[in-house]
Z-matrix of the N, CA and C atoms (Angstrom, degrees):
N
C 1 1.469
C 2 1.532 1 110.55
N 3 1.303 2 116.98 1 -42.76
C 4 1.459 3 121.71 2 -178.28
C 5 1.535 4 111.55 3 -59.53
N 6 1.331 5 116.41 4 -44.81
C 7 1.468 6 120.98 5 179.84
C 8 1.524 7 111.40 6 -67.68
N 9 1.330 8 116.87 7 -41.05
C 10 1.466 9 120.91 8 178.32
C 11 1.525 10 111.15 9 -63.51
N 12 1.330 11 115.28 10 -42.99
C 13 1.461 12 120.34 11 179.22
C 14 1.527 13 110.85 12 -63.02
N 15 1.317 14 116.23 13 -39.72
C 16 1.467 15 121.09 14 178.29
C 17 1.527 16 110.42 15 -61.11
N 18 1.330 17 116.31 16 -43.56
C 19 1.463 18 120.78 17 178.46
C 20 1.520 19 112.33 18 -64.74
N 21 1.339 20 116.19 19 -43.06
C 22 1.475 21 120.88 20 179.32
C 23 1.522 22 111.40 21 -64.60
N 24 1.323 23 116.70 22 -40.71
C 25 1.464 24 121.27 23 178.41
C 26 1.530 25 110.91 24 -62.63
N 27 1.322 26 115.96 25 -38.05
C 28 1.468 27 120.98 26 178.73
C 29 1.530 28 110.20 27 -64.27
N 30 1.324 29 116.79 28 -43.31
C 31 1.466 30 121.06 29 178.79
C 32 1.533 31 110.93 30 -65.84
N 33 1.329 32 115.39 31 -39.83
C 34 1.463 33 120.30 32 177.75
C 35 1.525 34 110.82 33 -63.75
N 36 1.314 35 116.02 34 -42.54
C 37 1.468 36 122.02 35 179.22
C 38 1.532 37 111.23 36 -61.38
N 39 1.341 38 115.95 37 -34.77
C 40 1.459 39 120.89 38 -179.92
C 41 1.525 40 113.35 39 -87.50
N 42 1.338 41 115.45 40 17.12
C 43 1.462 42 124.02 41 171.04
C 44 1.524 43 114.35 42 65.33
N 45 1.335 44 116.25 43 33.80
C 46 1.457 45 119.63 44 172.20
C 47 1.526 46 108.78 45 -67.89
N 48 1.318 47 116.65 46 146.20
C 49 1.458 48 120.94 47 -177.45
C 50 1.526 49 112.51 48 -84.00
N 51 1.319 50 116.92 49 -27.29
C 52 1.453 51 121.53 50 175.33
C 53 1.524 52 108.50 51 -160.31
N 54 1.341 53 115.68 52 169.14
C 55 1.467 54 121.25 53 -175.72
C 56 1.522 55 109.86 54 -125.90
N 57 1.333 56 116.62 55 140.17
C 58 1.463 57 121.37 56 170.91
C 59 1.529 58 108.03 57 -119.76
N 60 1.321 59 115.75 58 143.82
C 61 1.465 60 121.01 59 178.74
C 62 1.530 61 107.67 60 -122.65
N 63 1.339 62 117.64 61 97.70
C 64 1.471 63 121.13 62 -176.85
C 65 1.521 64 113.37 63 -78.49
N 66 1.316 65 115.74 64 51.23
C 67 1.464 66 121.97 65 177.75
C 68 1.528 67 107.26 66 -142.34
N 69 1.321 68 116.60 67 124.07
C 70 1.462 69 120.72 68 -176.50
C 71 1.528 70 112.61 69 -65.77
N 72 1.336 71 116.65 70 -50.68
C 73 1.460 72 120.91 71 -175.62
C 74 1.523 73 112.68 72 -61.98
N 75 1.330 74 116.38 73 -34.20
C 76 1.468 75 120.93 74 -178.23
C 77 1.533 76 112.69 75 -62.00
N 78 1.332 77 116.94 76 -19.03
C 79 1.465 78 119.53 77 -179.83
C 80 1.531 79 112.72 78 -72.31
N 81 1.299 80 116.96 79 -4.89
C 82 1.467 81 120.96 80 172.03
C 83 1.530 82 109.58 81 -59.96
N 84 1.339 83 116.63 82 -31.99
C 85 1.460 84 122.24 83 -178.91
C 86 1.532 85 112.65 84 -98.03
N 87 1.328 86 117.17 85 12.56
C 88 1.471 87 120.86 86 -175.14
C 89 1.530 88 112.73 87 -54.39
N 90 1.314 89 116.86 88 -52.82
C 91 1.471 90 120.63 89 -176.63
C 92 1.526 91 111.78 90 -61.31
N 93 1.323 92 116.90 91 -41.55
C 94 1.469 93 120.75 92 179.35
C 95 1.529 94 111.10 93 -64.07
N 96 1.326 95 115.76 94 -39.92
C 97 1.473 96 120.05 95 179.67
C 98 1.524 97 110.96 96 -67.78
N 99 1.348 98 116.08 97 -46.13
C 100 1.458 99 119.68 98 -176.01
C 101 1.535 100 112.14 99 -63.55
N 102 1.330 101 116.54 100 -31.78
C 103 1.464 102 120.61 101 178.26
C 104 1.524 103 112.15 102 -65.49
N 105 1.336 104 116.09 103 -27.83
C 106 1.463 105 120.75 104 -175.55
C 107 1.519 106 113.49 105 -103.34
N 108 1.338 107 116.73 106 1.02
C 109 1.461 108 121.70 107 -179.03
C 110 1.524 109 109.02 108 -121.14
N 111 1.319 110 117.36 109 134.40
C 112 1.466 111 120.87 110 -177.63
C 113 1.518 112 112.43 111 -79.51
N 114 1.329 113 117.81 112 -32.55
C 115 1.466 114 120.26 113 -179.32
C 116 1.535 115 109.33 114 -84.20
N 117 1.332 116 117.45 115 151.32
C 118 1.483 117 119.26 116 -177.25
C 119 1.524 118 113.68 117 -69.92
N 120 1.316 119 115.34 118 147.28
C 121 1.464 120 122.79 119 172.88
C 122 1.531 121 106.16 120 -113.06
N 123 1.322 122 117.11 121 127.05
C 124 1.465 123 120.25 122 178.12
C 125 1.528 124 108.70 123 -76.10
N 126 1.312 125 115.84 124 126.50
C 127 1.459 126 121.52 125 -177.69
C 128 1.535 127 109.26 126 -87.14
N 129 1.326 128 117.37 127 108.79
C 130 1.469 129 121.47 128 -175.42
C 131 1.543 130 113.28 129 -61.19
N 132 1.344 131 120.33 130 -50.72
C 133 1.472 132 118.86 131 178.30
C 134 1.533 133 112.90 132 -57.86
N 135 1.340 134 116.36 133 -35.39
C 136 1.464 135 119.61 134 179.30
C 137 1.527 136 111.11 135 -68.96
N 138 1.331 137 116.89 136 -36.29
C 139 1.465 138 120.49 137 177.66
C 140 1.534 139 110.17 138 -67.59
N 141 1.330 140 115.98 139 -36.27
C 142 1.474 141 120.24 140 176.69
C 143 1.531 142 109.38 141 -64.75
N 144 1.320 143 116.07 142 -39.34
C 145 1.470 144 121.11 143 178.16
C 146 1.530 145 110.80 144 -63.56
N 147 1.319 146 117.01 145 -44.94
C 148 1.474 147 121.08 146 178.76
C 149 1.526 148 110.95 147 -59.83
N 150 1.327 149 115.14 148 -43.02
C 151 1.467 150 120.91 149 179.35
C 152 1.532 151 109.86 150 -64.14
N 153 1.329 152 116.94 151 -41.57
C 154 1.464 153 121.54 152 -179.65
C 155 1.519 154 111.15 153 -64.17
N 156 1.328 155 117.17 154 -39.84
C 157 1.463 156 121.58 155 179.31
C 158 1.523 157 112.01 156 -60.07
N 159 1.330 158 115.50 157 -33.00
C 160 1.469 159 120.34 158 179.90
C 161 1.523 160 112.45 159 -78.19
N 162 1.327 161 115.95 160 -20.98
C 163 1.464 162 119.63 161 -171.75
C 164 1.523 163 115.42 162 -122.00
N 165 1.327 164 116.64 163 1.87
C 166 1.471 165 119.38 164 -175.18
C 167 1.529 166 109.86 165 -146.86
N 168 1.319 167 116.95 166 134.33
C 169 1.460 168 121.33 167 -178.44
C 170 1.525 169 111.91 168 -65.67
N 171 1.325 170 115.00 169 148.96
C 172 1.455 171 121.14 170 178.89
C 173 1.532 172 110.38 171 -60.62
N 174 1.314 173 116.27 172 145.70
C 175 1.468 174 124.92 173 -179.98
C 176 1.527 175 114.16 174 71.42
N 177 1.332 176 116.90 175 8.56
C 178 1.465 177 120.47 176 175.28
C 179 1.526 178 109.70 177 -71.11
N 180 1.322 179 115.57 178 161.32
C 181 1.456 180 120.67 179 174.72
C 182 1.525 181 109.18 180 -84.34
N 183 1.324 182 115.78 181 129.69
C 184 1.467 183 121.74 182 178.24
C 185 1.522 184 108.06 183 -124.17
N 186 1.324 185 116.77 184 123.41
C 187 1.461 186 121.04 185 179.72
C 188 1.515 187 111.83 186 -82.04
N 189 1.312 188 116.61 187 151.65
C 190 1.461 189 121.38 188 177.98
C 191 1.529 190 109.83 189 -131.90
N 192 1.319 191 115.68 190 116.63
C 193 1.463 192 122.10 191 173.25
C 194 1.514 193 107.36 192 -107.74
N 195 1.303 194 117.68 193 122.95
C 196 1.468 195 120.74 194 -175.52
C 197 1.528 196 109.90 195 -161.32
N 198 1.324 197 115.20 196 174.30
C 199 1.465 198 119.93 197 174.40
C 200 1.525 199 108.67 198 -70.21
N 201 1.309 200 116.08 199 161.60
C 202 1.463 201 119.85 200 177.25
C 203 1.527 202 110.82 201 -62.43
N 204 1.333 203 116.23 202 -32.13
C 205 1.466 204 120.98 203 178.29
C 206 1.512 205 111.77 204 -63.06
N 207 1.328 206 116.71 205 -44.79
C 208 1.467 207 121.27 206 178.95
C 209 1.516 208 111.02 207 -65.50
N 210 1.328 209 117.14 208 -40.35
C 211 1.469 210 120.92 209 179.04
C 212 1.525 211 110.87 210 -64.16
N 213 1.324 212 117.07 211 -42.69
C 214 1.469 213 121.77 212 -177.97
C 215 1.527 214 112.33 213 -67.70
N 216 1.333 215 117.03 214 -35.06
C 217 1.470 216 119.75 215 -179.40
C 218 1.522 217 111.87 216 -73.53
N 219 1.339 218 117.16 217 -21.61
C 220 1.468 219 120.64 218 177.26
C 221 1.516 220 114.51 219 68.86
N 222 1.335 221 118.19 220 26.71
C 223 1.473 222 120.78 221 -176.44
C 224 1.529 223 112.02 222 -63.97
N 225 1.318 224 117.52 223 -27.99
C 226 1.475 225 120.39 224 176.45
C 227 1.528 226 111.26 225 -92.92
N 228 1.304 227 116.05 226 -38.38
C 229 1.469 228 121.18 227 -177.02
C 230 1.525 229 112.23 228 -57.06
N 231 1.341 230 117.32 229 -45.14
C 232 1.467 231 119.99 230 -176.35
C 233 1.532 232 112.46 231 -68.76
N 234 1.328 233 117.21 232 -21.11
C 235 1.466 234 120.80 233 179.37
C 236 1.528 235 111.18 234 -92.22
N 237 1.328 236 117.29 235 -37.55
C 238 1.467 237 121.75 236 -174.20
C 239 1.527 238 114.24 237 -87.96
N 240 1.319 239 118.03 238 -26.92
C 241 1.464 240 122.03 239 -168.29
C 242 1.526 241 115.91 240 -54.47
N 243 1.319 242 118.99 241 -35.20
C 244 1.461 243 121.13 242 -176.30
C 245 1.527 244 112.62 243 -74.62
N 246 1.331 245 116.16 244 -21.63
C 247 1.462 246 119.31 245 -174.28
C 248 1.530 247 114.46 246 -117.70
N 249 1.335 248 116.32 247 -19.19
C 250 1.465 249 119.58 248 -176.64
C 251 1.527 250 111.01 249 -139.24
N 252 1.320 251 114.74 250 158.91
C 253 1.462 252 120.32 251 174.05
C 254 1.529 253 107.04 252 -94.58
N 255 1.317 254 115.81 253 102.44
C 256 1.461 255 120.83 254 -176.46
C 257 1.533 256 109.95 255 -82.41
N 258 1.327 257 115.60 256 121.09
C 259 1.460 258 121.41 257 -176.55
C 260 1.527 259 110.04 258 -112.57
N 261 1.317 260 116.26 259 133.61
C 262 1.463 261 120.53 260 175.14
C 263 1.530 262 109.56 261 -122.61
N 264 1.332 263 117.38 262 158.30
C 265 1.464 264 119.78 263 -177.46
C 266 1.527 265 112.21 264 -62.59
N 267 1.327 266 115.72 265 162.44
C 268 1.462 267 120.81 266 175.55
C 269 1.523 268 109.52 267 -63.86
N 270 1.315 269 115.48 268 164.84
C 271 1.466 270 120.35 269 -179.96
C 272 1.535 271 111.14 270 -58.18
N 273 1.329 272 115.34 271 -38.80
C 274 1.460 273 120.74 272 -179.78
C 275 1.534 274 111.37 273 -66.23
N 276 1.330 275 116.66 274 -44.40
C 277 1.469 276 120.49 275 179.17
C 278 1.526 277 111.37 276 -68.61
N 279 1.322 278 116.19 277 -35.17
C 280 1.463 279 119.58 278 177.57
C 281 1.528 280 109.91 279 -59.66
N 282 1.306 281 114.98 280 -45.59
C 283 1.461 282 120.79 281 -176.90
C 284 1.530 283 112.30 282 -72.40
N 285 1.329 284 116.88 283 -46.89
C 286 1.458 285 120.89 284 -171.42
C 287 1.525 286 115.39 285 -95.27
N 288 1.324 287 116.70 286 -10.38
C 289 1.464 288 119.87 287 -179.92
C 290 1.535 289 111.31 288 -117.68
N 291 1.326 290 116.54 289 -63.78
C 292 1.473 291 120.73 290 -174.75
C 293 1.531 292 111.89 291 -66.49
N 294 1.336 293 116.23 292 -54.19
C 295 1.466 294 119.66 293 -178.70
C 296 1.526 295 111.98 294 -58.84
N 297 1.330 296 115.82 295 -40.52
C 298 1.463 297 119.75 296 -179.91
C 299 1.526 298 111.39 297 -66.14
N 300 1.336 299 117.09 298 -41.44
C 301 1.467 300 120.84 299 179.79
C 302 1.527 301 111.04 300 -61.44
N 303 1.326 302 116.34 301 -43.93
C 304 1.467 303 121.08 302 178.61
C 305 1.532 304 110.31 303 -62.17
N 306 1.315 305 115.80 304 -43.68
C 307 1.468 306 121.25 305 179.61
C 308 1.524 307 110.98 306 -62.58
N 309 1.337 308 116.87 307 -42.91
C 310 1.465 309 121.01 308 -179.06
C 311 1.530 310 111.62 309 -63.40
N 312 1.337 311 117.41 310 -39.79
C 313 1.475 312 120.33 311 178.45
C 314 1.525 313 110.23 312 -63.01
N 315 1.316 314 116.24 313 -43.68
C 316 1.468 315 120.63 314 178.85
C 317 1.526 316 111.96 315 -62.45
N 318 1.329 317 115.51 316 -29.07
C 319 1.461 318 120.89 317 178.46
C 320 1.531 319 111.95 318 -83.65
N 321 1.331 320 116.32 319 -8.68
C 322 1.458 321 120.28 320 -177.98
C 323 1.516 322 113.28 321 88.65
N 324 1.329 323 117.69 322 5.63
C 325 1.474 324 121.95 323 -179.98
C 326 1.533 325 109.40 324 -95.20
N 327 1.323 326 115.55 325 72.80
C 328 1.465 327 120.76 326 -172.78
C 329 1.527 328 111.78 327 -68.14
N 330 1.317 329 117.62 328 -38.28
C 331 1.464 330 119.92 329 179.63
C 332 1.535 331 110.99 330 -62.66
N 333 1.321 332 116.45 331 -40.71
C 334 1.470 333 120.53 332 177.57
C 335 1.530 334 110.37 333 -66.49
N 336 1.337 335 116.23 334 -35.19
C 337 1.469 336 121.16 335 178.88
C 338 1.527 337 110.51 336 -64.81
N 339 1.334 338 115.50 337 -42.57
C 340 1.471 339 120.76 338 179.75
C 341 1.528 340 110.44 339 -60.96
N 342 1.304 341 116.73 340 -40.87
C 343 1.464 342 121.85 341 178.77
C 344 1.530 343 111.08 342 -68.44
N 345 1.325 344 115.89 343 -39.35
C 346 1.470 345 121.01 344 -177.23
C 347 1.525 346 112.78 345 -67.50
N 348 1.334 347 117.29 346 -36.55
C 349 1.464 348 120.57 347 -173.88
C 350 1.532 349 112.94 348 -78.76
N 351 1.320 350 117.39 349 -17.77
C 352 1.468 351 121.37 350 -176.01
C 353 1.541 352 114.35 351 -53.90
N 354 1.345 353 119.58 352 -47.88
C 355 1.473 354 119.01 353 -178.68
C 356 1.527 355 113.79 354 -58.37
N 357 1.323 356 116.70 355 -39.27
C 358 1.477 357 120.26 356 -179.89
C 359 1.531 358 110.58 357 -66.23
N 360 1.329 359 116.22 358 -41.92
C 361 1.470 360 120.29 359 179.62
C 362 1.525 361 110.12 360 -66.73
N 363 1.323 362 116.94 361 -46.22
C 364 1.467 363 120.70 362 -179.97
C 365 1.526 364 111.22 363 -59.60
N 366 1.323 365 116.92 364 -36.30
C 367 1.464 366 121.72 365 178.89
C 368 1.525 367 110.91 366 -64.44
N 369 1.341 368 117.00 367 -44.69
C 370 1.470 369 121.13 368 -179.72
C 371 1.528 370 111.23 369 -68.13
N 372 1.326 371 116.71 370 -35.72
C 373 1.471 372 120.90 371 177.85
C 374 1.531 373 109.64 372 -66.20
N 375 1.327 374 117.36 373 -42.28
C 376 1.471 375 121.85 374 178.45
C 377 1.531 376 111.30 375 -63.69
N 378 1.340 377 115.60 376 -28.94
C 379 1.468 378 120.11 377 178.48
C 380 1.529 379 111.76 378 -83.72
N 381 1.342 380 114.92 379 8.31
C 382 1.468 381 123.82 380 175.04
C 383 1.528 382 113.84 381 64.91
N 384 1.334 383 115.74 382 38.39
C 385 1.470 384 119.51 383 173.05
C 386 1.526 385 108.91 384 -71.36
N 387 1.313 386 116.81 385 130.10
C 388 1.463 387 121.17 386 -178.79
C 389 1.529 388 111.47 387 -78.07
N 390 1.332 389 115.16 388 -31.43
C 391 1.465 390 121.32 389 177.22
C 392 1.532 391 108.29 390 -136.84
N 393 1.332 392 115.62 391 154.80
C 394 1.462 393 120.55 392 175.53
C 395 1.527 394 108.15 393 -128.67
N 396 1.330 395 116.24 394 119.10
C 397 1.464 396 121.91 395 179.04
C 398 1.524 397 108.78 396 -81.36
N 399 1.319 398 116.12 397 126.21
C 400 1.466 399 121.18 398 176.33
C 401 1.525 400 107.26 399 -92.11
N 402 1.337 401 114.82 400 79.07
C 403 1.461 402 121.63 401 -170.32
C 404 1.513 403 115.96 402 -81.62
N 405 1.323 404 116.42 403 35.87
C 406 1.465 405 122.09 404 175.45
C 407 1.522 406 107.14 405 -154.04
N 408 1.311 407 117.08 406 135.88
C 409 1.465 408 122.36 407 -175.23
C 410 1.523 409 113.28 408 -54.77
N 411 1.339 410 117.36 409 -32.95
C 412 1.472 411 120.66 410 -176.55
C 413 1.525 412 113.62 411 -75.73
N 414 1.323 413 118.14 412 -23.31
C 415 1.461 414 120.35 413 -171.29
C 416 1.534 415 115.04 414 -67.14
N 417 1.342 416 120.02 415 -41.42
C 418 1.476 417 117.82 416 175.58
C 419 1.526 418 112.66 417 -58.69
N 420 1.317 419 116.58 418 -33.26
C 421 1.474 420 120.44 419 177.98
C 422 1.524 421 109.39 420 -65.82
N 423 1.321 422 116.26 421 -44.65
C 424 1.469 423 120.84 422 -179.82
C 425 1.523 424 111.39 423 -62.86
N 426 1.315 425 116.62 424 -37.08
C 427 1.460 426 120.78 425 -173.53
C 428 1.528 427 113.42 426 -83.10
N 429 1.321 428 117.16 427 -41.50
C 430 1.454 429 119.47 428 -171.71
C 431 1.525 430 115.90 429 -99.18
N 432 1.321 431 118.30 430 -12.95
C 433 1.469 432 120.33 431 -172.56
C 434 1.527 433 113.50 432 -58.54
N 435 1.335 434 117.02 433 -34.52
C 436 1.462 435 119.43 434 -178.76
C 437 1.524 436 113.14 435 -111.55
N 438 1.355 437 116.10 436 13.50
C 439 1.468 438 121.70 437 173.76
C 440 1.528 439 111.75 438 50.28
N 441 1.295 440 116.13 439 45.47
C 442 1.461 441 119.30 440 -170.37
C 443 1.527 442 114.77 441 -108.01
N 444 1.347 443 117.79 442 10.66
C 445 1.456 444 118.30 443 -176.84
C 446 1.531 445 112.53 444 -114.13
N 447 1.311 446 116.87 445 30.71
C 448 1.463 447 121.17 446 -179.42
C 449 1.522 448 111.26 447 -63.59
N 450 1.334 449 117.17 448 -27.64
C 451 1.464 450 120.74 449 -178.91
C 452 1.529 451 113.18 450 -73.59
N 453 1.322 452 118.19 451 -6.18
C 454 1.473 453 121.26 452 174.93
C 455 1.530 454 108.13 453 -110.48
N 456 1.339 455 114.31 454 45.40
C 457 1.464 456 121.95 455 -178.35
C 458 1.520 457 111.28 456 52.56
N 459 1.332 458 113.44 457 37.74
C 460 1.467 459 122.92 458 175.33
C 461 1.521 460 111.09 459 53.44
N 462 1.331 461 116.43 460 -139.86
C 463 1.459 462 119.56 461 -169.97
C 464 1.524 463 113.69 462 -85.97
N 465 1.329 464 118.48 463 0.30
C 466 1.466 465 119.88 464 -175.03
C 467 1.526 466 113.21 465 -65.48
N 468 1.308 467 117.22 466 -26.68
C 469 1.464 468 120.05 467 -179.41
C 470 1.529 469 111.76 468 -78.97
N 471 1.340 470 116.55 469 -22.42
C 472 1.460 471 120.97 470 -173.95
C 473 1.526 472 112.89 471 -90.06
N 474 1.341 473 115.58 472 141.36
C 475 1.463 474 122.17 473 173.56
C 476 1.526 475 107.75 474 -113.83
N 477 1.320 476 116.10 475 117.34
C 478 1.466 477 121.64 476 179.58
C 479 1.533 478 108.32 477 -97.86
N 480 1.336 479 118.71 478 102.90
C 481 1.467 480 121.40 479 -176.90
C 482 1.526 481 114.22 480 -54.92
N 483 1.335 482 117.48 481 -38.55
C 484 1.463 483 119.07 482 -178.87
C 485 1.520 484 111.72 483 -68.56
N 486 1.320 485 117.33 484 -35.30
C 487 1.459 486 120.48 485 176.88
C 488 1.529 487 110.50 486 -68.02
N 489 1.328 488 115.95 487 -42.43
C 490 1.468 489 120.77 488 177.47
C 491 1.526 490 110.21 489 -63.80
N 492 1.331 491 116.63 490 -40.55
C 493 1.469 492 121.34 491 177.56
C 494 1.525 493 110.79 492 -62.82
N 495 1.332 494 116.55 493 -42.99
C 496 1.470 495 120.60 494 179.23
C 497 1.525 496 110.75 495 -61.70
N 498 1.334 497 115.84 496 -40.96
C 499 1.469 498 120.44 497 178.91
C 500 1.526 499 110.57 498 -63.97
N 501 1.332 500 116.74 499 -42.94
C 502 1.469 501 121.33 500 178.56
C 503 1.526 502 111.44 501 -63.77
N 504 1.340 503 115.52 502 -40.52
C 505 1.469 504 120.23 503 179.64
C 506 1.527 505 110.77 504 -64.61
N 507 1.327 506 116.89 505 -41.55
C 508 1.467 507 121.05 506 178.46
C 509 1.531 508 110.51 507 -63.87
N 510 1.323 509 116.31 508 -41.77
C 511 1.470 510 120.43 509 179.45
C 512 1.523 511 110.81 510 -64.67
N 513 1.328 512 115.61 511 -42.77
C 514 1.468 513 120.33 512 179.47
C 515 1.520 514 110.48 513 -65.36
N 516 1.329 515 115.95 514 -41.08
C 517 1.465 516 119.79 515 178.25
C 518 1.518 517 110.80 516 -62.24
N 519 1.325 518 116.77 517 -43.01
C 520 1.468 519 120.81 518 -179.55
C 521 1.518 520 111.25 519 -61.68
N 522 1.343 521 116.13 520 -43.91
C 523 1.467 522 119.85 521 -179.32
C 524 1.524 523 110.80 522 -65.85
N 525 1.349 524 116.39 523 -38.30
C 526 1.465 525 119.61 524 177.41
C 527 1.524 526 110.22 525 -67.45
N 528 1.333 527 116.48 526 -42.79
C 529 1.461 528 121.07 527 -177.48
C 530 1.530 529 110.86 528 -64.89
N 531 1.342 530 116.44 529 -39.89
C 532 1.465 531 120.56 530 -179.25
C 533 1.526 532 111.36 531 -67.86
N 534 1.347 533 115.91 532 -31.39
C 535 1.467 534 119.32 533 -178.63
C 536 1.527 535 112.09 534 -80.99
N 537 1.346 536 116.30 535 -18.50
C 538 1.463 537 120.26 536 176.94
C 539 1.525 538 108.51 537 -108.89
N 540 1.294 539 117.16 538 173.09
C 541 1.460 540 120.51 539 179.98
C 542 1.523 541 110.30 540 -116.68
N 543 1.332 542 113.96 541 27.48
C 544 1.453 543 119.97 542 179.56
C 545 1.521 544 109.95 543 -78.26
N 546 1.306 545 117.11 544 138.46
C 547 1.462 546 120.12 545 177.38
C 548 1.524 547 109.41 546 -70.05
N 549 1.320 548 115.53 547 134.56
C 550 1.453 549 120.61 548 -177.94
C 551 1.531 550 111.18 549 -71.97
N 552 1.341 551 118.15 550 132.94
C 553 1.465 552 120.80 551 177.74
C 554 1.528 553 110.98 552 -59.34
N 555 1.329 554 115.88 553 145.94
C 556 1.464 555 121.20 554 -176.25
C 557 1.524 556 112.15 555 -57.62
N 558 1.356 557 117.73 556 -42.92
C 559 1.465 558 120.54 557 -177.49
C 560 1.526 559 111.83 558 -63.52
N 561 1.327 560 116.49 559 -32.82
C 562 1.459 561 119.29 560 177.50
C 563 1.527 562 110.74 561 -71.49
N 564 1.327 563 116.66 562 -33.35
C 565 1.465 564 120.16 563 175.49
C 566 1.527 565 109.93 564 -62.10
N 567 1.323 566 115.77 565 -43.71
C 568 1.469 567 121.11 566 178.92
C 569 1.528 568 110.36 567 -63.60
N 570 1.333 569 116.41 568 -44.81
C 571 1.469 570 121.23 569 -179.79
C 572 1.526 571 110.70 570 -61.08
N 573 1.331 572 116.81 571 -42.19
C 574 1.464 573 121.33 572 178.76
C 575 1.520 574 111.14 573 -64.65
N 576 1.319 575 116.50 574 -39.56
C 577 1.463 576 121.44 575 179.35
C 578 1.526 577 110.60 576 -62.12
N 579 1.336 578 116.10 577 -46.96
C 580 1.469 579 120.80 578 179.17
C 581 1.526 580 110.13 579 -62.88
N 582 1.316 581 115.59 580 -46.41
C 583 1.460 582 120.88 581 -177.73
C 584 1.532 583 111.37 582 -60.99
N 585 1.339 584 117.12 583 -46.56
C 586 1.466 585 121.06 584 -178.23
C 587 1.522 586 111.59 585 -65.17
N 588 1.339 587 116.61 586 -35.90
C 589 1.469 588 120.49 587 177.78
C 590 1.526 589 111.38 588 -65.92
N 591 1.337 590 116.47 589 -42.48
C 592 1.467 591 120.35 590 179.72
C 593 1.530 592 110.51 591 -64.88
N 594 1.331 593 116.88 592 -40.45
C 595 1.472 594 121.16 593 177.71
C 596 1.523 595 110.19 594 -61.79
N 597 1.341 596 117.59 595 -42.70
C 598 1.473 597 121.26 596 179.54
C 599 1.524 598 111.40 597 -65.08
N 600 1.331 599 116.23 598 -39.33
C 601 1.469 600 120.09 599 178.38
C 602 1.531 601 110.01 600 -62.79
N 603 1.341 602 116.61 601 -41.20
C 604 1.466 603 120.30 602 179.39
C 605 1.531 604 111.82 603 -67.52
N 606 1.317 605 117.46 604 -33.97
C 607 1.467 606 120.85 605 177.87
C 608 1.528 607 110.09 606 -65.89
N 609 1.330 608 115.67 607 -38.70
C 610 1.466 609 120.30 608 179.74
C 611 1.525 610 112.42 609 -76.21
N 612 1.349 611 116.08 610 -24.19
C 613 1.465 612 121.43 611 -179.26
C 614 1.534 613 109.47 612 -131.11
N 615 1.326 614 118.22 613 72.47
C 616 1.470 615 121.54 614 -173.62
C 617 1.524 616 114.84 615 -61.73
N 618 1.339 617 117.10 616 -16.35
C 619 1.466 618 119.84 617 -177.96
C 620 1.522 619 113.26 618 -81.41
N 621 1.343 620 118.15 619 -11.85
C 622 1.463 621 120.30 620 -176.67
C 623 1.528 622 111.28 621 -93.02
N 624 1.339 623 116.11 622 160.08
C 625 1.461 624 119.86 623 177.92
C 626 1.532 625 110.32 624 -97.52
N 627 1.340 626 116.16 625 -178.06
C 628 1.467 627 120.75 626 -173.62
C 629 1.532 628 113.06 627 -64.72
N 630 1.324 629 116.36 628 -40.15
C 631 1.461 630 119.46 629 -179.44
C 632 1.526 631 110.59 630 -66.13
N 633 1.336 632 117.22 631 -39.98
C 634 1.461 633 120.72 632 177.63
C 635 1.525 634 110.83 633 -63.27
N 636 1.339 635 116.27 634 -40.82
C 637 1.469 636 120.73 635 178.51
C 638 1.527 637 110.90 636 -62.60
N 639 1.330 638 115.50 637 -40.61
C 640 1.467 639 120.06 638 179.05
C 641 1.527 640 110.83 639 -65.39
N 642 1.335 641 115.98 640 -38.51
C 643 1.464 642 120.50 641 179.50
C 644 1.532 643 110.44 642 -64.54
N 645 1.333 644 116.49 643 -40.60
C 646 1.469 645 120.67 644 177.30
C 647 1.515 646 110.35 645 -63.28
N 648 1.342 647 115.58 646 -43.59
C 649 1.470 648 119.77 647 179.03
C 650 1.530 649 111.33 648 -60.17
N 651 1.328 650 116.85 649 -41.23
C 652 1.458 651 121.51 650 -177.87
C 653 1.529 652 112.71 651 -65.09
N 654 1.324 653 117.46 652 -21.55
C 655 1.472 654 120.33 653 178.88
C 656 1.516 655 112.24 654 -86.61
N 657 1.325 656 117.71 655 -8.81
C 658 1.470 657 119.94 656 -179.63
C 659 1.513 658 111.59 657 -85.85
């Protein structure tokens, strides 16, 4: 908490308009941080919940793949529980599938990670989860790097919290920018251009995932 607060204070001091924390487990301290910071912090699990409400019927089963730390803190459970049945892998799958996949990505062994995560995903699909939250930064890399999950209706079943957070941050920035008359920084213009192009590519090719869309954009 002390280190997170120090970082947030630094951003506040440098006149940032809002803060995003692209780490699932760190949201355990969200309320404590927001109480001590004047500028808003976008709550990633809450943004994932909002996105799920728009795309998934109430009381549906939603799978959660995450680190043991994120599962223990309950950052998703306390937000989803009233509206959805949140399902997580068995203790055995957590240890031998999810934890191993995360470890392999950190080691740079993405192909091994993709193979390791399959049993956990297949288990949640068999349990009829309508969506699966990828509640760890490494998991989208493990799943999409080799484009190997087309047989599970590709990426439509997966919810990538960091991607949803990025979308929320862009929307918030746009609303702030439109309400002020400040000139937009050049790097943000470039980021918006890339982002809008990738979104358009995905609209034209709904069967592809985010990494595939980015690869197509890079060839243009």
